[in-house]
C-alpha positions in Angstrom: -44.6 55.5 -38.4 -45.5 54.6 -34.9 -43.2 54.9 -31.9 -41.9 51.5 -32.8 -40.7 52.5 -36.4 -43.4 50.8 -38.3 -46.0 52.3 -40.1 -49.9 52.3 -39.4 -51.2 49.5 -41.6 -54.8 50.0 -40.4 -55.4 53.6 -41.6 -57.8 54.0 -38.4 -60.1 51.7 -39.5 -61.8 49.2 -37.3 -60.8 45.5 -37.4 -63.7 44.3 -39.3 -63.5 46.5 -41.9 -60.0 46.3 -42.2 -60.5 42.5 -42.7 -62.9 43.2 -45.3 -60.7 45.7 -47.3 -57.9 43.1 -47.0 -60.1 40.5 -48.4 -61.2 42.5 -51.4 -57.8 43.6 -52.2 -56.2 40.2 -51.8 -58.8 38.6 -53.8 -58.6 40.9 -56.9 -55.4 39.0 -58.0 -56.3 35.6 -56.3 -56.2 33.1 -59.3 -56.8 30.0 -57.0 -60.2 31.5 -55.8 -61.6 31.8 -59.3 -59.8 28.4 -60.7 -61.5 26.4 -57.9 -64.9 28.3 -57.5 -64.0 29.3 -54.0 -66.2 31.9 -52.2 -66.5 33.8 -49.3 -69.0 33.2 -46.6 -67.5 35.3 -44.0 -64.2 37.2 -42.9 -63.1 38.9 -39.9 -60.0 39.7 -37.7 -57.9 36.3 -37.7 -60.8 34.4 -39.1 -62.3 33.5 -42.5 -64.9 30.9 -43.9 -64.9 30.1 -47.3 -66.8 27.4 -49.5 -66.1 25.4 -52.5 -68.3 22.8 -54.5 -66.6 19.6 -55.4 -66.5 19.3 -59.1 -66.0 16.2 -61.3 -62.6 17.8 -62.5 -61.5 17.6 -58.7 -62.2 13.8 -58.4 -59.2 11.3 -58.1 -59.4 7.6 -59.4 -61.7 6.6 -56.4 -64.2 9.5 -57.4 -63.6 11.3 -54.4 -62.0 14.8 -53.8 -58.3 14.7 -54.4 -56.6 15.9 -51.2 -54.7 18.5 -52.9 -58.0 20.4 -53.6 -59.1 20.1 -49.9 -55.7 21.7 -48.9 -56.2 24.4 -51.3 -59.5 25.2 -49.8 -58.0 25.0 -46.2 -54.8 27.0 -47.0 -57.0 29.8 -48.8 -59.2 30.1 -45.8 -55.8 30.3 -43.6 -54.2 32.8 -45.9 -57.3 35.4 -45.4 -57.3 34.8 -41.6 -53.7 35.7 -41.0 -53.5 38.5 -43.5 -56.8 40.2 -42.2 -54.8 42.6 -40.1 -53.0 44.1 -43.4 -49.6 42.9 -42.5 -48.3 40.4 -45.0 -48.1 37.0 -43.6 -47.1 33.7 -44.9 -47.3 30.2 -44.0 -44.4 28.8 -42.3 -46.1 25.2 -42.1 -49.2 23.2 -42.2 -50.4 20.1 -41.1 -53.5 18.5 -42.5 -55.6 15.5 -41.6 -58.2 13.7 -43.6 -61.3 12.5 -41.6 -63.8 11.5 -44.5 -64.0 12.0 -48.3 -65.3 14.9 -50.2 -67.8 13.6 -52.8 -68.9 14.9 -56.1 -71.3 17.9 -55.5 -70.3 18.3 -52.0 -70.2 21.9 -50.7 -67.0 21.9 -48.4 -66.6 24.7 -45.9 -63.3 25.7 -44.7 -63.5 27.8 -41.4 -60.1 29.1 -40.2 -59.6 30.5 -36.8 -56.7 32.2 -35.2 -55.5 30.4 -32.0 -52.5 32.5 -31.2 -50.7 35.5 -32.5 -47.7 37.4 -31.2 -44.8 39.1 -32.7 -44.1 37.7 -35.9 -45.7 34.2 -35.6 -49.4 32.8 -35.4 -51.2 29.5 -34.9 -54.5 28.8 -37.1 -56.9 25.9 -36.9 -58.9 25.4 -40.0 -61.9 22.7 -40.1 -63.3 21.5 -43.3 -66.9 20.4 -43.2 -69.3 19.4 -46.0 -73.0 20.6 -46.4 -74.2 18.2 -43.6 -71.7 19.5 -41.0 -69.5 16.2 -41.2 -65.8 16.8 -40.7 -64.0 16.2 -44.0 -60.2 17.3 -42.7 -58.7 19.5 -40.4 -55.5 21.6 -40.8 -53.3 23.5 -38.4 -51.3 26.3 -40.0 -48.3 28.2 -38.6 -47.9 31.7 -39.9 -45.1 34.2 -40.2 -45.8 38.0 -40.5 -43.2 40.1 -42.4 -43.4 43.2 -40.3 -44.3 46.5 -41.7 -45.6 45.3 -45.2 -49.0 46.0 -46.0 -51.2 43.5 -47.9 -53.3 46.4 -49.6 -52.8 50.2 -49.7 -55.3 52.1 -47.6 
């Protein structure tokens, strides 16, 4: 326990190593990653970059990527970014805007960046781009930390 009454959730690890350990622990049971073919490009303190290829099973009646799959990708990047400090953190709200359609075979990349975090709350911006760097969607996520609850045991 620290002086504030909370246990140390970092086990003395540097922030990058901690983020990687959290990613590894969270992803063991993350069925959304496997079901949607989501892969990690990078993770760090308050940061995550994930990719997903748009498959035929992700297309709506207009043969473009259903918005729900774009949201899943962005929200997953958000989750790994805000939990990277090993303190259980949940979404308290998201707002997502579509800029362009995802097409069959597109490799979409969601990059989540922490803008602000203090106390129990945080704000994250997530950009979803295609393999050509074109902006597909943007999401703002608001997070809420469950103080003192580790994501993974270290």
